[in-house]
N, C-alpha and C positions, 0 to 999 in steps of 0.2 A: 080190447075191449076195456071200456072204464069201470074201476070198481065201485062202489059206495064212498067209500072211505075217498077217492082220486076226487070223486064229482063236489064230496062235501069242502075239502081241501081248494078246490077253485072256486068254490063257492065264498069259501072264505077269503081266497087272493083279490075276485071279483069286489067283495065289500071293503076289506082295508085299504085297498088298492086306492079307489075310488073318495077312501075318506083320507087319502094323505095327499091325493090330486088335487081335490076341491081346498087342502089347507094351502095348500104352495100356490094357488090359481089366486087365492085371496091376496095373494102379496107380489106376485108376478102378472100382473093384467095382459090380457091380449096376445098370451106366447102361449099356449094350449098346447102346441106341438113339440115345444122346447121342455116344457114340463112332463109329459107321454115320453118321450126320450129319456128325461131323466130318472124317472121310475123302471124304465125298461132297465136301465144298466144297474139298479140298484139292486133289481129281481134278479137279473143274470150272474150277481157276482161281478159285476165288473167297475172299472173307476171312469168317471167322467172328468173330461177337461175342457174348460170353458174359456174359449176366449175370443175377445172382442175389444172393442175401445174401452178409454174409460168414462163411467157414467152411468152405463147402461143395465146397471142391476145383475152384475156375474157376482158378485158379494154376496147379493142378499139372495139369489137364487138358491147359492151353497148352503145358507144359515137359514132357509125358509124351508126346504128338505130335511134340515139336519132338527129341526126344531118341531118338524111335525110327528119325528120319532122318540119315543124316550127312550134314550140309548145314552152313552158315555159321548161326547163331541168332544174335541179340541181343536183348536187352530191355530197355525202355524204361519206370521206372516214373514213371506222370504225378502231377505236382506241380503244386500252384498258382504256383510260381515258374517251372516248365518253358518254352524258352523254343523257339520253333519252328526256331530255327537247330541247337537240342541234338538235335533229330530230321531234319534236312535234312542238313546241315553247311554250313559257311562259307568263303569264300576271304579267305585272311589274306598280307599282303604280307610275302615274304620282298624282304630288305634285302641279302643277297647276290648274291642273281638277279636283283635289280630286278622281279619280276614278282609277280602274284599265283597263291597254292598253295591249290588244294581240299582243305580237308579234310573226308573223310564223315561226316555223322553215324549214328546209331544204325539208321537205316531201310536204312543200304547193307547187308542181310542177307538170307536166302533165306528165312527163318521170323522174322516180327518178332513179340513179346512185348510188346504192349502193357498191363501192369497198371492198371487202376484208370483207363481212358481219359477218366471222365467227371469226375474229379478236378483236370484241366488244363482253362484259364481256353478259352472258345474259340475265340479267336487261334490259341493252339499247338496245338490238334483240328483245326485246319483247314490245319497240314501236311504231313498225310497225304493229302490229300484228289487232287494231284497222281498221288503213286508209285500210289495205290489203283488207281488209274482207268488210268494210261497206263503205269505199271510204269515210271518214269522221275522225276530228280528234275531240274527249273530253279534254275542259280542264277546269279545276274547274267548273265541272256541264252544260256548254255550249259546244257545238257541233257547228263545223265549217264543212262545206262541201269541199271536195278537187275538183278541175278542171277537167271535162273531155277532153278526154281521161287520164284517169289514169291506169300509168302502174309500175311498179318495176322491175328495171333489176339489179340483184345483182350477185355480182362474191365472189368466195369464194376459198380457197385452201382444196385441201385434209385433211381431220381432223387428218389428221396423224403426218402433219406436225406442227414445233413449236410455239406456241404461237396462238394457234386458240382454239375455243370452238366448240363445235358441235352445230347444229342449235335445240332451241327445237323443237318437236314435231307438236306442235301447227303451230308452223310459218312454219314448212318444206311442211305441208297441203295447205296453202295458197298458193306457188308455183304451177302454172298450170302444169309448166314444168322444168327440171334439166337437162342440156346436158352439155357434155363435147366435147370442141373442138378438142382437139388432135394435134398430131402434123403433119405439114404438107408434100404432098408429095414433094420426091426431086425436079421435075419441080415447083411445087407450090414456095415451097421456093426461089429456084433461082430467078424467077418472084418477087418475095418479095423484093428481094438483089436489083434487078433492080431498081424498084418502091421507097422502101421507104429506099434505102441506103442515097439518098439526103435529102429531106424531109420527114416530115407524110403527107402521102394521106391524113386524118383528116383533114389538112391545106387548102384542094383547095374544100373540098365539101361544096356544096350548099343543102337546103333544096328543095326535088323535092315534095313534100305533105303538104299539109297546118293541121292543126288540125282539122279545121272544116269538112276536106273532112275522116278523119280517123271515126268521129264521124259518119258518113254517110255512111261510110264502116261496123260500130261496126253494126249500125241498119239494115243493110242489111243481115247480117251474122246473126242476132238474126231473120230476115224471113225466114230462109232456112228450109223447112219442113224437117222432119226426121220420117219416117215409124216406125210403130207399133212394126215390129222384130227390127230394129235397135236399139229403147230404151230398147226390151225385153235384148237383148244380152248385151249390155250397163249394165245393173242391174245382169245379169248374172258373166259376168267377174267381175265384182266388188264383188259379192256376194261368190264367188270361191275366192277369194285370204282372206276372211274373215273365211273360213272355211279348208285352206290348212294346213297339220299339220306342214310343214317347217318354214311358215312364222309368225313371232312372231306380228305382228301388222296387220291387213286388212285396205284395203282401204276405206278411210270415205264415208259419203252421198255426203261431197264436191266433194272427188273424181269424183263421179257419173256425177256431173254437170260439171265439169273440164272436163270430158270426151268428154261430151255430146257437151260441147259448141266447143271444139277444135274440134272435126269430123265436126260439121257443116262450122267452117272458113275453116277445111280443103279442104272441098267439093266445098267450094265456088273458095279457093283458084285453085282448080284442071280444073277451066274452064279456067286458063291463059294458 
C-alpha cells in the first residue's frame, strides 16, 4: 500500500523530471527516447555511456543534462597524456605545516562529464572504477566520499576510430546504460539549423532542479515496490545471457541490480 508521503514523493518526481526532460529536449531535438533513458539512469543512481560518431551531440547531451540541475559539474577531457591523478587527485606535501594535503581531482563533482573517455589509456580509464562503484576515492590509504547525487556521463567514439582504446570490461560493467544518439531526422536537423545556427542553446540554459531535489527523487525511486515475479524475471533474463552459446560473456550480478534499479526508475517516470 502506498502512503501519503510516498504519493507526494512520486508526484514531486513527476513534476521535477518533467522540467528536466523539457529542458534537455530544448537542446537535443528529436531524441525523446535518449533523453528519457538519460533521466532513468540518473534517478536509478547509475552512470551513462554515450557512444556514437563525432558531431551528433554526445557532449551536448551530457552538458544539457548537467546544466539542467543546480549542482557541481566537472568536465574531464580524456587524452592520451591524461594521468590517473588528474582524475582522482593527489596528496602534496605542505612544507609549512609539515604534512600531506589532499588536492581533489576532477572526479569530485556531482555530475562528471567524461568527454571521449576511450582516448585515454586503460590505466587512466581505470581511475574511475572505485568512484563509479563505491562513490568514493582512496588516496594513500585514506578514503574520500564523493558528493551526492553522483553520476558519470561519458562519451566515446566507436572503437574502430583511430586513436581510441577499448574500455576495460570492468569499467563497461559499471555503466548502467550505453546509448547511441544517431543522426537526426531531416525535420529535426532543419530545426537545429534555426536554433543552433546563431548561438549555442546551452548558453541560455538555466537549472530547473536542485541537487537536493534529485536526491529526494532517488530516494522515492528506491521506495518503488517490485513484485516477486518481476524480480524472478530479471534473474532469469540475466541467467539466459550467461548460458547462451552466442555470447562470450554473460551479464554480471551488478547488471542484475542495474536492471532492477532502472526498471524502478522507469516505472516511476511512467507516471509523468
